[in-house]
Z-matrix of the N, CA and C atoms (Angstrom, degrees):
N
C 1 1.455
C 2 1.558 1 109.74
N 3 1.228 2 118.48 1 -30.89
C 4 1.474 3 119.77 2 -178.37
C 5 1.567 4 109.15 3 -72.92
N 6 1.304 5 117.60 4 -32.96
C 7 1.452 6 117.96 5 -176.89
C 8 1.510 7 114.08 6 -86.37
N 9 1.345 8 117.40 7 -10.36
C 10 1.429 9 120.62 8 -173.49
C 11 1.542 10 109.33 9 -112.91
N 12 1.320 11 113.73 10 67.19
C 13 1.491 12 118.49 11 180.00
C 14 1.479 13 114.24 12 -63.85
N 15 1.332 14 117.78 13 -21.45
C 16 1.474 15 117.22 14 -179.82
C 17 1.530 16 111.82 15 -70.53
N 18 1.372 17 117.47 16 -21.43
C 19 1.465 18 119.16 17 173.64
C 20 1.529 19 113.14 18 -71.40
N 21 1.305 20 112.11 19 -34.81
C 22 1.463 21 118.72 20 -178.31
C 23 1.530 22 110.39 21 -122.06
N 24 1.286 23 116.65 22 92.75
C 25 1.507 24 119.12 23 -167.57
C 26 1.535 25 110.31 24 -63.92
N 27 1.311 26 120.86 25 -20.90
C 28 1.477 27 119.56 26 -178.52
C 29 1.529 28 111.97 27 -80.31
N 30 1.413 29 114.99 28 -11.56
C 31 1.437 30 119.24 29 179.72
C 32 1.499 31 107.61 30 -90.55
N 33 1.252 32 121.29 31 117.77
C 34 1.476 33 123.63 32 176.37
C 35 1.507 34 111.74 33 -94.68
N 36 1.316 35 114.33 34 130.19
C 37 1.430 36 116.43 35 -177.42
C 38 1.513 37 108.09 36 -75.58
N 39 1.289 38 118.79 37 132.03
C 40 1.423 39 122.99 38 179.37
C 41 1.572 40 108.21 39 -137.72
N 42 1.275 41 114.44 40 170.27
C 43 1.520 42 114.04 41 179.78
C 44 1.460 43 112.70 42 -66.86
N 45 1.365 44 117.01 43 -25.30
C 46 1.485 45 118.93 44 178.21
C 47 1.507 46 110.45 45 -71.25
N 48 1.308 47 120.24 46 -40.43
C 49 1.492 48 119.44 47 178.58
C 50 1.529 49 110.51 48 -70.18
N 51 1.354 50 116.08 49 -39.10
C 52 1.478 51 118.47 50 177.51
C 53 1.541 52 110.81 51 -61.17
N 54 1.326 53 115.27 52 -43.14
C 55 1.435 54 119.80 53 177.93
C 56 1.531 55 113.45 54 -62.04
N 57 1.326 56 114.32 55 -41.59
C 58 1.471 57 120.57 56 176.40
C 59 1.504 58 110.31 57 -61.56
N 60 1.287 59 116.57 58 -43.75
C 61 1.465 60 120.23 59 -179.84
C 62 1.570 61 111.77 60 -65.80
N 63 1.318 62 116.18 61 -37.87
C 64 1.484 63 117.65 62 176.22
C 65 1.477 64 110.12 63 -67.04
N 66 1.353 65 120.15 64 -42.63
C 67 1.444 66 120.74 65 177.99
C 68 1.477 67 113.08 66 -65.36
N 69 1.349 68 118.05 67 -33.17
C 70 1.432 69 119.53 68 178.00
C 71 1.536 70 109.02 69 -70.32
N 72 1.340 71 119.73 70 -32.88
C 73 1.440 72 123.41 71 174.32
C 74 1.473 73 113.03 72 -66.34
N 75 1.334 74 117.05 73 -41.03
C 76 1.501 75 119.43 74 177.96
C 77 1.492 76 110.80 75 -65.70
N 78 1.363 77 117.45 76 -39.14
C 79 1.430 78 122.14 77 176.12
C 80 1.567 79 110.35 78 -62.37
N 81 1.352 80 115.59 79 -40.96
C 82 1.471 81 120.07 80 -179.44
C 83 1.507 82 109.88 81 -68.30
N 84 1.342 83 119.64 82 -33.75
C 85 1.462 84 120.74 83 179.54
C 86 1.508 85 110.41 84 -69.65
N 87 1.279 86 118.40 85 -31.80
C 88 1.489 87 121.40 86 -177.11
C 89 1.543 88 108.77 87 -83.86
N 90 1.305 89 115.77 88 -48.06
C 91 1.531 90 118.77 89 -170.46
C 92 1.494 91 111.72 90 -82.89
N 93 1.361 92 121.17 91 -38.03
C 94 1.439 93 120.89 92 -179.78
C 95 1.529 94 117.58 93 -56.98
N 96 1.328 95 121.68 94 -47.41
C 97 1.483 96 119.49 95 175.98
C 98 1.591 97 113.85 96 -61.26
N 99 1.319 98 114.45 97 -40.58
C 100 1.440 99 118.94 98 -176.99
C 101 1.562 100 108.78 99 -66.85
N 102 1.361 101 115.94 100 -47.62
C 103 1.474 102 118.11 101 179.50
C 104 1.480 103 111.98 102 -64.55
N 105 1.335 104 118.48 103 -44.16
C 106 1.448 105 122.20 104 -177.39
C 107 1.539 106 109.19 105 -59.83
N 108 1.362 107 117.44 106 -47.81
C 109 1.445 108 118.00 107 -178.02
C 110 1.510 109 111.92 108 -64.92
N 111 1.330 110 118.64 109 -41.45
C 112 1.453 111 120.75 110 176.53
C 113 1.490 112 112.92 111 -63.51
N 114 1.319 113 114.78 112 -39.75
C 115 1.516 114 117.45 113 179.66
C 116 1.504 115 112.10 114 -68.26
N 117 1.320 116 115.89 115 -37.22
C 118 1.505 117 120.06 116 177.93
C 119 1.522 118 109.40 117 -64.52
N 120 1.370 119 117.45 118 -45.57
C 121 1.455 120 121.05 119 -177.67
C 122 1.560 121 110.49 120 -66.22
N 123 1.361 122 114.60 121 -36.70
C 124 1.447 123 118.93 122 -178.29
C 125 1.530 124 114.13 123 -70.29
N 126 1.337 125 117.03 124 -27.58
C 127 1.449 126 120.57 125 -176.64
C 128 1.532 127 110.90 126 -117.61
N 129 1.280 128 117.78 127 27.56
C 130 1.464 129 121.72 128 -178.09
C 131 1.498 130 113.15 129 -59.56
N 132 1.315 131 119.08 130 -34.66
C 133 1.444 132 123.73 131 -177.41
C 134 1.630 133 109.11 132 -68.06
N 135 1.291 134 115.81 133 -35.46
C 136 1.468 135 117.54 134 -179.62
C 137 1.571 136 113.68 135 -82.22
N 138 1.332 137 113.49 136 -17.13
C 139 1.480 138 117.56 137 -178.32
C 140 1.524 139 114.78 138 -75.11
N 141 1.325 140 112.79 139 -10.53
C 142 1.497 141 114.90 140 -179.63
C 143 1.512 142 112.46 141 -74.79
N 144 1.301 143 120.03 142 -22.50
C 145 1.417 144 122.50 143 175.43
C 146 1.490 145 110.50 144 -106.48
N 147 1.342 146 117.20 145 137.19
C 148 1.446 147 121.94 146 -172.59
C 149 1.483 148 108.90 147 -82.75
N 150 1.307 149 118.31 148 131.80
C 151 1.451 150 125.29 149 178.59
C 152 1.549 151 109.78 150 -147.27
N 153 1.269 152 118.77 151 177.22
C 154 1.470 153 120.34 152 176.12
C 155 1.468 154 111.99 153 -66.62
N 156 1.376 155 118.74 154 -31.31
C 157 1.443 156 122.53 155 177.21
C 158 1.511 157 110.26 156 -64.76
N 159 1.317 158 115.75 157 -43.51
C 160 1.476 159 122.63 158 -177.58
C 161 1.604 160 108.00 159 -66.26
N 162 1.323 161 115.21 160 -44.06
C 163 1.458 162 120.44 161 -178.64
C 164 1.504 163 108.66 162 -63.50
N 165 1.317 164 120.38 163 -44.55
C 166 1.437 165 120.51 164 -178.51
C 167 1.509 166 112.65 165 -72.29
N 168 1.350 167 117.71 166 -26.82
C 169 1.473 168 118.32 167 174.57
C 170 1.497 169 109.51 168 -73.53
N 171 1.294 170 121.38 169 -39.20
C 172 1.446 171 122.01 170 176.87
C 173 1.511 172 109.65 171 -62.99
N 174 1.328 173 119.68 172 -42.60
C 175 1.422 174 123.88 173 175.19
C 176 1.504 175 112.67 174 -59.98
N 177 1.311 176 119.30 175 -42.00
C 178 1.413 177 121.67 176 175.39
C 179 1.512 178 114.08 177 -62.63
N 180 1.353 179 116.50 178 -40.16
C 181 1.449 180 122.34 179 -178.76
C 182 1.515 181 110.06 180 -61.20
N 183 1.354 182 116.46 181 -51.91
C 184 1.468 183 121.27 182 -177.54
C 185 1.520 184 112.82 183 -71.09
N 186 1.299 185 117.30 184 -34.03
C 187 1.440 186 121.25 185 174.80
C 188 1.464 187 112.31 186 -65.75
N 189 1.358 188 115.17 187 -40.75
C 190 1.501 189 119.19 188 177.77
C 191 1.534 190 110.75 189 -63.43
N 192 1.294 191 117.30 190 -42.05
C 193 1.455 192 121.67 191 177.88
C 194 1.540 193 110.08 192 -63.30
N 195 1.322 194 118.88 193 -41.27
C 196 1.420 195 120.03 194 175.89
C 197 1.462 196 114.66 195 -66.25
N 198 1.320 197 118.30 196 -36.29
C 199 1.502 198 121.62 197 174.28
C 200 1.495 199 111.45 198 -65.09
N 201 1.324 200 117.96 199 -37.91
C 202 1.488 201 119.70 200 -179.69
C 203 1.537 202 107.66 201 -68.26
N 204 1.276 203 118.22 202 -46.23
C 205 1.471 204 119.54 203 -176.43
C 206 1.540 205 111.82 204 -68.44
N 207 1.323 206 119.52 205 -43.26
C 208 1.439 207 123.09 206 178.19
C 209 1.532 208 109.79 207 -67.51
N 210 1.322 209 118.43 208 -36.75
C 211 1.434 210 122.38 209 177.39
C 212 1.523 211 114.08 210 -65.99
N 213 1.296 212 115.51 211 -38.00
C 214 1.460 213 117.69 212 177.39
C 215 1.552 214 112.03 213 -68.59
N 216 1.343 215 113.27 214 -37.96
C 217 1.442 216 118.11 215 177.42
C 218 1.609 217 108.97 216 -64.58
N 219 1.283 218 115.66 217 -46.22
C 220 1.482 219 117.68 218 176.38
C 221 1.479 220 115.47 219 -62.81
N 222 1.317 221 118.16 220 -33.97
C 223 1.424 222 121.82 221 176.83
C 224 1.509 223 111.72 222 -71.45
N 225 1.308 224 119.58 223 -36.75
C 226 1.447 225 120.95 224 174.67
C 227 1.501 226 118.78 225 -71.90
N 228 1.334 227 114.46 226 -37.55
C 229 1.462 228 118.96 227 -173.07
C 230 1.571 229 109.99 228 -110.22
N 231 1.244 230 121.16 229 -5.21
C 232 1.479 231 122.43 230 179.99
C 233 1.506 232 110.44 231 93.66
N 234 1.352 233 113.56 232 149.91
C 235 1.503 234 119.13 233 -174.02
C 236 1.531 235 110.67 234 -71.91
N 237 1.313 236 117.75 235 -24.86
C 238 1.470 237 119.46 236 -172.75
C 239 1.543 238 111.79 237 -106.86
N 240 1.333 239 118.27 238 1.75
C 241 1.431 240 122.37 239 179.10
C 242 1.505 241 111.24 240 -79.84
N 243 1.266 242 119.13 241 -37.03
C 244 1.489 243 124.13 242 -176.06
C 245 1.498 244 109.89 243 -125.31
N 246 1.309 245 117.35 244 121.42
C 247 1.488 246 120.72 245 -179.50
C 248 1.500 247 114.44 246 -75.75
N 249 1.324 248 117.62 247 -42.81
C 250 1.464 249 119.93 248 -175.38
C 251 1.543 250 112.43 249 -60.37
N 252 1.365 251 119.75 250 -53.69
C 253 1.440 252 117.01 251 175.98
C 254 1.487 253 118.13 252 -55.07
N 255 1.375 254 115.64 253 -35.32
C 256 1.444 255 120.61 254 178.56
C 257 1.493 256 110.58 255 -66.13
N 258 1.327 257 118.22 256 -45.67
C 259 1.466 258 121.63 257 178.48
C 260 1.574 259 111.49 258 -62.79
N 261 1.317 260 113.55 259 -44.82
C 262 1.499 261 118.64 260 177.90
C 263 1.511 262 110.32 261 -59.03
N 264 1.291 263 117.06 262 -44.22
C 265 1.482 264 122.20 263 179.06
C 266 1.498 265 109.41 264 -62.41
N 267 1.273 266 119.71 265 -42.59
C 268 1.488 267 121.49 266 178.73
C 269 1.516 268 111.50 267 -65.22
N 270 1.304 269 117.36 268 -46.52
C 271 1.452 270 118.43 269 -179.30
C 272 1.496 271 112.09 270 -64.60
N 273 1.352 272 116.38 271 -41.47
C 274 1.457 273 120.35 272 -178.28
C 275 1.554 274 111.91 273 -65.83
N 276 1.319 275 114.86 274 -29.22
C 277 1.505 276 119.09 275 174.57
C 278 1.435 277 112.30 276 -60.84
N 279 1.355 278 118.79 277 -45.60
C 280 1.510 279 122.84 278 178.07
C 281 1.483 280 111.25 279 -70.84
N 282 1.329 281 118.76 280 -37.53
C 283 1.506 282 122.52 281 177.59
C 284 1.559 283 109.07 282 -61.36
N 285 1.356 284 115.25 283 -45.01
C 286 1.489 285 120.26 284 178.47
C 287 1.519 286 110.49 285 -60.77
N 288 1.320 287 116.39 286 -44.57
C 289 1.429 288 118.71 287 -178.70
C 290 1.568 289 111.48 288 -64.29
N 291 1.329 290 115.99 289 -40.22
C 292 1.460 291 121.10 290 177.51
C 293 1.472 292 112.29 291 -64.16
N 294 1.359 293 116.27 292 -43.39
C 295 1.497 294 119.92 293 -178.94
C 296 1.550 295 109.55 294 -68.85
N 297 1.299 296 118.42 295 -33.35
C 298 1.461 297 118.75 296 176.94
C 299 1.513 298 112.13 297 -65.15
N 300 1.328 299 115.02 298 -39.64
C 301 1.495 300 121.53 299 176.34
C 302 1.507 301 109.49 300 -63.93
N 303 1.362 302 114.17 301 -48.15
C 304 1.512 303 119.13 302 179.13
C 305 1.526 304 111.24 303 -58.71
N 306 1.329 305 117.26 304 -42.45
C 307 1.440 306 123.57 305 -179.03
C 308 1.524 307 110.10 306 -63.41
N 309 1.349 308 116.65 307 -39.01
C 310 1.454 309 122.03 308 -175.63
C 311 1.555 310 110.96 309 -71.61
N 312 1.325 311 116.27 310 -39.10
C 313 1.489 312 118.12 311 -176.42
C 314 1.590 313 112.27 312 -89.86
N 315 1.273 314 116.49 313 -4.83
C 316 1.474 315 118.33 314 179.00
C 317 1.516 316 110.10 315 -71.75
N 318 1.332 317 112.45 316 151.60
C 319 1.476 318 118.47 317 175.17
C 320 1.509 319 110.18 318 -73.34
N 321 1.331 320 114.78 319 131.24
C 322 1.498 321 119.04 320 -172.83
C 323 1.532 322 106.58 321 -92.64
């Protein structure tokens, strides 16, 4: 949301919001794999049967990987140099948010 000021016209892109977004991405790169691995190991017994929780968790895992990969590409080449990674990153952001909500409201 911070990097896509055209979606929210009242949000002005500045170096502070860009820097915040980059630091959030670095935090996500470090925390996401550790949390995902620990969460998968902790719930391995429940992952054998397919449910909405399992599906949303799988979606979160692959969406997170896609966000990391597209985020690294955008960081290296710039947010406005390549359109496809920018669009993929935007779509995956909303998919991740939706899957987190679905995971939270699903019956455990």
